[in-house]
C-alpha positions as CSV (number, residue, x, y, z in Angstrom):
1,X,69.9,46.2,184.6
2,X,66.8,44.4,183.4
3,X,65.0,47.8,182.9
4,X,67.9,49.2,180.8
5,X,67.9,46.2,178.6
6,X,64.2,46.5,178.1
7,X,64.6,50.2,177.1
8,X,67.2,49.3,174.6
9,X,65.0,46.6,173.2
10,X,62.4,49.2,172.6
11,X,64.5,52.1,171.5
12,X,66.7,50.2,169.0
13,X,63.9,48.9,166.9
14,X,62.2,52.3,167.0
15,X,65.4,54.0,165.7
16,X,65.8,51.4,163.1
17,X,62.2,51.9,162.0
18,X,62.7,55.7,161.9
19,X,65.9,55.2,159.8
20,X,64.1,53.0,157.4
21,X,61.2,55.4,157.0
22,X,63.7,58.3,156.5
23,X,65.6,56.4,153.8
24,X,62.3,55.5,152.1
25,X,61.3,59.2,152.1
26,X,64.6,60.2,150.7
27,X,64.2,57.6,147.8
28,X,60.8,58.8,147.2
29,X,61.8,62.3,147.0
30,X,64.6,61.5,144.6
31,X,62.2,59.6,142.4
32,X,59.8,62.5,142.4
33,X,62.6,64.8,141.3
34,X,63.7,62.5,138.6
35,X,60.2,62.1,137.5
36,X,59.6,65.8,137.4
37,X,62.8,66.3,135.4
38,X,61.8,63.6,133.0
39,X,58.3,65.2,132.7
40,X,59.7,68.5,131.9
41,X,62.1,66.9,129.2
42,X,59.1,65.1,127.7
43,X,57.1,68.4,127.6
44,X,59.9,70.3,126.0
45,X,60.5,67.6,123.4
46,X,56.7,67.5,122.6
47,X,56.7,71.3,122.3
48,X,59.6,71.3,120.0
49,X,58.1,68.6,117.8
50,X,54.8,70.6,117.7
51,X,56.7,73.7,116.5
52,X,59.0,72.2,114.0
53,X,58.5,71.5,110.3
54,X,59.1,67.8,109.8
55,X,60.6,68.1,106.3
56,X,63.2,70.9,106.8
57,X,63.8,71.0,110.5
58,X,63.1,74.7,110.8
59,X,60.2,76.2,112.7
60,X,56.6,75.8,111.4
61,X,53.6,78.1,111.2
62,X,52.7,77.7,114.8
63,X,56.1,78.8,116.1
64,X,56.1,81.6,113.4
65,X,52.8,82.9,114.9
66,X,54.3,82.9,118.4
67,X,57.4,84.7,117.2
68,X,55.1,87.4,115.7
69,X,53.4,87.9,119.0
70,X,56.7,88.3,120.6
71,X,57.7,90.8,118.0
72,X,54.6,92.8,118.8
73,X,55.8,93.5,122.3
74,X,58.9,95.2,120.8
75,X,56.9,97.7,118.8
76,X,57.8,101.3,119.5
77,X,61.5,100.6,120.2
78,X,64.3,102.0,118.0
79,X,65.3,98.6,116.7
80,X,62.0,96.7,117.0
81,X,62.4,94.1,114.2
82,X,61.3,93.0,110.7
83,X,59.6,90.2,108.9
84,X,61.0,88.6,105.7
85,X,58.9,86.5,103.5
86,X,60.5,84.3,100.8
87,X,58.6,82.5,98.0
88,X,60.5,80.3,95.6
89,X,59.6,81.2,92.0
90,X,59.0,78.4,89.5
91,X,59.8,75.8,92.1
92,X,57.1,73.6,90.6
93,X,59.6,72.9,87.7
94,X,61.9,71.1,90.2
95,X,59.2,68.7,91.3
96,X,57.9,68.3,87.8
97,X,61.2,67.7,86.1
98,X,63.3,66.1,88.8
99,X,60.8,64.4,91.1
100,X,59.3,65.3,94.4
101,X,62.1,63.6,96.3
102,X,64.7,65.9,94.8
103,X,62.3,68.7,95.4
104,X,62.2,67.9,99.1
105,X,66.0,67.8,99.2
106,X,66.1,71.2,97.6
107,X,63.7,72.6,100.2
108,X,65.9,71.2,103.0
109,X,68.9,72.9,101.4
110,X,67.0,76.2,101.1
111,X,66.0,76.0,104.8
112,X,69.6,75.4,105.9
113,X,70.9,78.2,103.6
114,X,68.6,80.6,105.2
115,X,69.3,79.3,108.7
116,X,73.1,79.8,108.2
117,X,72.7,83.5,107.2
118,X,70.8,84.7,110.2
119,X,71.4,84.9,114.0
120,X,70.3,82.2,116.5
121,X,67.9,84.7,118.0
122,X,66.1,85.1,114.6
123,X,63.3,82.6,113.7
124,X,63.3,80.8,110.4
125,X,60.0,79.1,109.5
126,X,58.6,77.2,106.6
127,X,55.1,78.4,106.2
128,X,54.1,75.6,103.8
129,X,54.9,74.5,100.2
130,X,57.9,76.6,98.9
131,X,57.3,79.7,101.2
132,X,59.6,80.6,104.1
133,X,59.7,83.4,106.7
134,X,62.3,84.9,108.8
135,X,61.4,86.9,112.0
136,X,64.2,89.3,112.8
137,X,64.4,90.7,116.4
138,X,66.0,94.0,117.1
139,X,66.9,95.3,113.6
140,X,66.0,98.4,111.7
141,X,64.9,98.6,108.1
142,X,68.5,99.0,106.7
143,X,69.7,95.9,108.5
144,X,66.6,94.0,107.4
145,X,67.3,95.0,103.7
146,X,70.8,93.8,104.1
147,X,69.7,90.4,105.6
148,X,67.2,90.0,102.8
149,X,69.8,90.6,100.1
150,X,72.1,88.1,101.7
151,X,69.4,85.5,101.9
152,X,68.4,85.7,98.3
153,X,72.0,85.6,97.1
154,X,72.6,82.6,99.5
155,X,69.6,80.7,98.2
156,X,70.7,81.1,94.6
157,X,74.4,80.2,95.4
158,X,73.7,77.3,97.6
159,X,70.7,75.6,96.0
160,X,70.5,76.6,92.3
161,X,74.0,76.2,90.9
162,X,73.8,72.3,90.7
163,X,70.3,72.3,89.1
164,X,69.9,71.9,85.3
165,X,68.7,75.1,83.6
166,X,65.2,73.5,82.9
167,X,64.7,73.2,86.7
168,X,66.2,76.5,87.7
169,X,64.2,78.7,90.1
170,X,64.5,82.1,91.8
171,X,63.5,83.5,95.1
172,X,61.1,86.6,95.6
173,X,61.8,88.3,98.9
174,X,59.6,90.9,100.7
175,X,60.4,92.7,103.9
176,X,58.2,94.6,106.3
177,X,59.9,96.5,109.1
178,X,58.5,98.0,112.3
179,X,58.2,101.8,112.5
180,X,60.3,102.9,115.6
181,X,57.4,105.3,116.4
182,X,55.0,102.3,116.6
183,X,51.8,104.4,116.3
184,X,49.4,102.0,114.7
185,X,48.8,98.6,113.2
186,X,49.2,94.9,114.2
187,X,51.0,91.7,113.2
188,X,48.3,90.9,110.7
189,X,49.2,94.1,108.8
190,X,52.9,93.4,109.2
191,X,52.4,90.0,107.4
192,X,50.2,91.7,104.7
193,X,52.8,94.4,104.0
194,X,55.7,91.8,103.7
195,X,53.5,89.7,101.5
196,X,52.6,92.6,99.2
197,X,56.3,93.5,99.0
198,X,57.2,90.0,98.1
199,X,54.6,89.8,95.3
200,X,55.8,93.1,93.8
201,X,59.2,91.4,93.4
202,X,57.5,88.3,92.0
203,X,55.6,90.4,89.4
204,X,58.9,92.2,88.5
205,X,60.5,88.7,88.0
206,X,57.7,87.7,85.6
207,X,57.7,90.9,83.6
208,X,61.4,91.4,83.5
209,X,62.5,87.9,82.6
210,X,64.8,85.5,84.4
211,X,68.0,87.3,83.4
212,X,67.2,90.3,85.5
213,X,67.7,90.2,89.3
214,X,65.5,92.3,91.6
215,X,66.4,93.3,95.1
216,X,64.0,92.4,98.0
217,X,61.4,95.2,98.5
218,X,61.2,96.6,102.0
219,X,58.0,98.0,103.5
220,X,57.9,99.9,106.8
221,X,54.9,99.4,109.0
222,X,53.8,101.5,112.0
223,X,53.1,98.8,114.6
224,X,51.7,99.6,118.0
225,X,52.1,97.5,121.1
226,X,48.9,99.0,122.6
């Protein structure tokens, strides 16, 4: 009997210690999982802040460059994608005549007007100042033209109707779409072609007067994934 009691006195504390250690290990594991989840959330938040324009809430140039790199991988497909560049003409008048705070408000409205007229899979970015860009995934030249037309109309309807005539502005829009054949070129050329198309519209605005309305110009670029 004495031996049995002695064994119990040895085994019970050992089991209690083992249970205690097991519970501590489980708590430590839970803390590690929670810490890892919190770490991932912090990293995601930092990444989001690093790729977002603080004024308008849309993507910034860093996110724009990443989206262009992703577009490169779609080169050679039937509906590879397109790039739309938007520059606000005479926007300086808004800042000069109504103040920079009102100008910032207008830029935010422009960004949201663009965002509402594209898909969630498309990227809207503010490249700086009064210039915006839209990276369209999986569209052809005709669809890119239709989106560009809608964007320009939306900017005017949403943002310009409540401005006094002395502060009115317009939008020049240029589009470069990827050639389905994808034989040559790179994203630098894609941006250059969209920029050239946009400035052709801008020159037409200047020479044609404000009463005339010019459709966005579309350029097609042969872009290779190799």
